[in-house]
N, C-alpha and C positions, 0 to 999 in steps of 0.2 A: 266811826263801826267800818267803813264802805276807805278809809286808809290804809287800814289795816289789809282788808280782802285785797287791794292793790299790792303792796307788798307781799302779801302770800302768792298772789299768781306771780310776781318778778324771781320771787324764792323757787318757784318749779319752774325758771327758767323760759316763762314765755314772754316773748318779745310785744310785753303792751308799753305803751308811752304813754306820757302823760296827758298828753294833745285827746290819745284814746280815753283816757278817763275821764277827764274834763267833759266829751261829747260822752259820758254815760253818764254825770250827773246831770246836764243841760239837757236829756232826755226825762230822765226821770223829774228833774223839774219841773220842765212843759206838759207834765203828766202823758209820757206816750204808754203806760201802763198804770193799770188804775184809774179810769176813767169809766170805768161802769160798775164799781165798785174799790172793796179790797185788792189791793194789786196780792198774787199770790207769788211763792219762791217760783214757781216754774214760768210766770211771766217775767221776774225778772234774771232768773236762768236765762231766756233767752235772745233780751235786750242787752245784758252785758257781754254775751258772747258774740251778738253783732256788733255791738260796740269794740269789743277790744282783742277778736281776734280777726285776723285777716286773710289767715289759710287755714284752710279745714285740715292741714296736717299735724295742725296742734289743737284740735278739737277733743283729742286724748288727754291731753296735758291739763288743758283746763275744766275737763271735767271732773278730774280727777282731786284738783286743786281746789274747784270748785265745791267740791262731794267734802272734800275734809274739810275746808273754813267753815261750812254752811251745816255740818251735821246737827242736828235737833235744833234749827233755827223756827223751823216751818212751825214747832210747838211752841219754841218760849214766846214767838211772835205773832202766835193764835192768826194764821193765814188761813188755817183749815180747823174747822171744829172734829173732822174725822179723828180717830182714832188710830195709831199707826197700822199697819194692816200684819209688818213682817214681828208689829208685838205682839199681837191678838193670834197669830199663827205658831209663834215661839209655846205657846200657852198649851195648844193642840197636838205640839209635836208627840208621837208616840214614843215611849222609852220599853223598850224589851228588855230579859235578861238573855244569858246566850242561851239558856236552853230553850226560851221561848221562839229566839229565832228559829233557833234550828227544827225547831216542830212546824214551821211555816213554811207549807208546800209551792214547791218551784214548780211551775208549767212548760212544757216544750214549745218551741216557737211556733208551729203550726197550729195548737191548740192557745195558745196565748192569743194570736191572733185570732182567731176565728171567738174567739170567747171575749174580747174586745169588741169586736162587729155586734156581739149581740147585745153585750150591756150597751152598747150607743141605742140600740131597737128598740130596748125594754125600760132605759132609765129615764125617770118625769120630774126627778128632784134633787136637790143637793143632799150628799153623804156628808158624813163625817165618823170616824172611827170603826171603821166595820171591815170586814173582811171579802165583802163582794162587789160592790156597787164599783163605782168612781169618785173618788170623795178624797177628802185630807185625813192625816192621822192613824190608820186604821192599818193591816194587815192585805188588804185587796193587792193586786198586782197593778193594779191602774188609778193612778191619781198620784198624790204627791205628799211629803213632810209623813209620812209614816216607814216603814220596812215591809219591805218581800224583797227575797233572794233576788229575782228576777223575774222585774214586772216591767211595765212604760210609763215613764212619767208624764204627766201631763198637764204642765204649767210648774208653778213652784221652783225652788233652788235645789241643785243636786247636794244630797248629805252622804247616803251610803255607797253614792258611784257604782250601782248595781243594774240602773237603768239599761234594757235593753234596744230602746227609742224612746225617743222623746218629741214629745209635740207639744212646740210653742214656739213663737218667734222669736227667736235670738239675732243679738247683736252683737257681733264681735269687731274688737278694735287693733288695727295694724300696726303691726311692734313700731317702735318707735327707732331710725335708723341713726339719731341725732345722740342718741344717752353719753354723756362722757363717763368713763369708764375710769372706777378707782382705782385701777390695778391693769399693768399692762401685760396679766399673766397671759390670757386669753390669746391677744395681739400676739405674744409668742410664742404661743402653742401653734396656732395657727400658720407661722412660718417656714415652719418644717416644710410646708407644702408648696414654698413659692420654686419659680423656677424662670429666672429673668434670659431676656434677650430685646436684641435693641428693635423696632418696630414702628412704621409709623413715618412721617417728615423729618425732615434735618434738623431741629430744634434746638441743637445742644452744643455747645462748643466740645471739640476735642481738643483740649489742649496737647496731649504728647505730640501728636499728628501736625497742630502748628505750628510749634516749634519746631519739629524736625523740616516742615518743608519751608519756612521761613531761613533755616538755618542753611537749606540745599537751595535757596533764592537769593543766596546773596543779602542777605538779610533784610531783604524787600517782602513786608508782613505777608504771609500767605494765608490767610484764618481758614479754617478748616471744620467742618458742621458733623455733623452725628444723629441721629434718631435719638431718642429717650429710651431711656432702658425699663422696662415695665416686667412687672412681675406678667408671665405668658399664661400663665394655672388658668383652664375655666372651669367654675363653678357651677353648677345648679343646684340651689336650694327650695328647699322643700318643707314648709314649717307647718307645722298641725298647730290650732288654733279656738279658743273657746272652751267652753268645759273644764274639767279637769288643770286645762293646761293656764290655767288662769291664776292659781297659788306660783306658775314658775316664767309669768312674764315679764320681770326683774330680770334674772339669769339671761332668760330668750334673748331681749332686747341688749345685752352687753354682748351676747355672741353677735347678734346681728349687724351690731355698732362696729364690733370690731374686722367682722369680714367685708362690711363693705368700703372700709378704708384698707385692706389687705389685699384685694382680689380686685383687680382693677374689669376681668369680666366674669363677674358675676350676675346672675339672674336668678329672682326669687318667686318663689307661688306659694300661697296658703293651701290649707287643706284643713278639713279637719274629724280628729282620730284615722280614719284611714286614706288612702287617696282611691276617689275613684271614677267617672269617666270624666270629670274636670276638676278643674283649678280655677285660684283667681290671686289676682293681682290686688285688689282693692277692698276690705272686709264691709267696707259699708255698701257696696254694690255686688257684692260675689253672686247674686242671685241673676243682675242684668249684665255682667261684662266678664262672663265666664270667659275659660281657654281650656278646649277639649284636652281631656289626657294626651290624644292620638296627634293632637297637632304640638303638644311638649316632644313627642319622641322623635316626630319628625322636623322638626325644626330645629333642633341641637344635635351636634356632632357627637358621636362616641366618645371623641377627647373629653368632654365633659366630667368634672369630677359630680357624682351626683352624691346630695348630702343631707339625711331625713333631719328632721328635729321634732322630736315627739314624744310623751312619758308612754306610747303604747298602751292605756288605758282604757280602755273599752269593755263591751260584749264581745264573746269570741263569734257571735251571728255578726258585728260586722266585719268582720274579714273573709270569714268563710262561706256567709247566706247571703245570695242574691235578695234583693230588699232588705237587706240587713242596715243600712245606714240608718241612723238616729234619726235623719232630714228630711230623707226621703227614699221613694223604692229605686233603690239602683238596682240595674239587670244583670251586670255579671260581679260577682262577690269583689272582695277589696283584695285579697290574693292575689285573683288574675293580673287584676293591673299592677301589683307590686311585682309583678312576676316578669310585666311586659316592661317596664320601666329599669329592671337589675339585668334585663338579654340587652338592654338599648344602649346602658350606657354602664360598663362592665365593672371600671373603677367606682363602688359605690361602700357608705358607709349610713347607721342610724347614731345620730347624739341624741341621750335619753338624761331628760334633767332630773329623772324621778332617782331618791338613794339607790345604789346598787345591791342596798340588802335589801329592799322589799321586792324584787323583781323577780325571786320565785315563788312571791303571792300571789301573782297575777298571771292569769293563763294566756292572758291576751300579750302578755311579754314575751312569753316562752313560744306564742305561735308566729311571733312577728321577728323574736333571734332566729326562730328557726327558715323562717321566707328570706330572712338575710344572711342563711348562711354562718352564723354567730358574728356577723360583722357589727355588733351593734355596743358602744359604749357609754360611757357615761359623763355628763356635762361637770367635770372636772379637770385640771389641771392636766393629771395623768392620763385620762382618759382621750381629754382631746388630741394628747399628743398622740397615744397609740394610733389614733382616727388617722392623724395627719399623716403618717409612718405606713400606716396601710397604703391610703391613698394615693403617695407619690411612688411604690414600687412600679 
């Protein structure tokens, strides 16, 4: 069983050696896990990750490979007697007809926040299937696994993408910049933005000048060097991560990987849904290692090309309302920060991985398009070429 697990990790392009795999087997044989009882799948996960993964940059690949290989193993091997929570939840999820959904009342922002405060003060027990209390599987604006056109999701997974705020601890994963592309189309599109110049120390042979100087020197070799030729374009890449962007991870990773190979001067940061007063470089430490958006504006010159990558799918409150962020109470609206960024970097564009045909059905997309002066392009070959042409003007 574990031999196939080893090959699964190798197929996922993880740099796992035979020596590391033998270390894992030695740990299992020595009883590193399971000393106090039958080992759980979580115990094995942490032992395997510690033994096999030497760089935290590969944690995401390991998690995906581990999840794909061991899906359902916990039940088959009886590591736990509990029924899976997701299986139980799926039986509680509420299914409503379009007419019933239309009849569910939608609250305004102020009323929503005030009502939630009252529910926290009044509610004493768990609820399911109702329309008032914080619970699951109902039409209340507070809870998860139910339906409400505009509510606050508390825990659970996103189903209807209509929550205006989310109360939960969420872990986002960095995009993989080492992804091998199956096609060169993205790189070809990005090359429209190239502008070459020779910069730096003289490390490259200038063959034409060497021949000319040697001939002029009566045949005595006179080697001439020159700086390497680099793409002079500077790019500031701001990428949306988590939530609805999980559906687009692979395509954004392709874009990120291509951008890192094409642009020597590339700076990147992450945000969630909309940019506010801080961004971050590492999703595992996004609250501990924040970078102030003001610092971004002050640090980089106006000659940087600013590229946003995101599906622009969110509650309009997240763009227009102070405190509208789904994760914390931002003092200023997202629209304010977007305007500051586009004023600081006049060459900018927004790349949207969502199909262009659904943009018209998302109010938040229309708002972002307006703030971007209609400089939004789909994540397609034609879209990327259009964005690069605009940025190169």
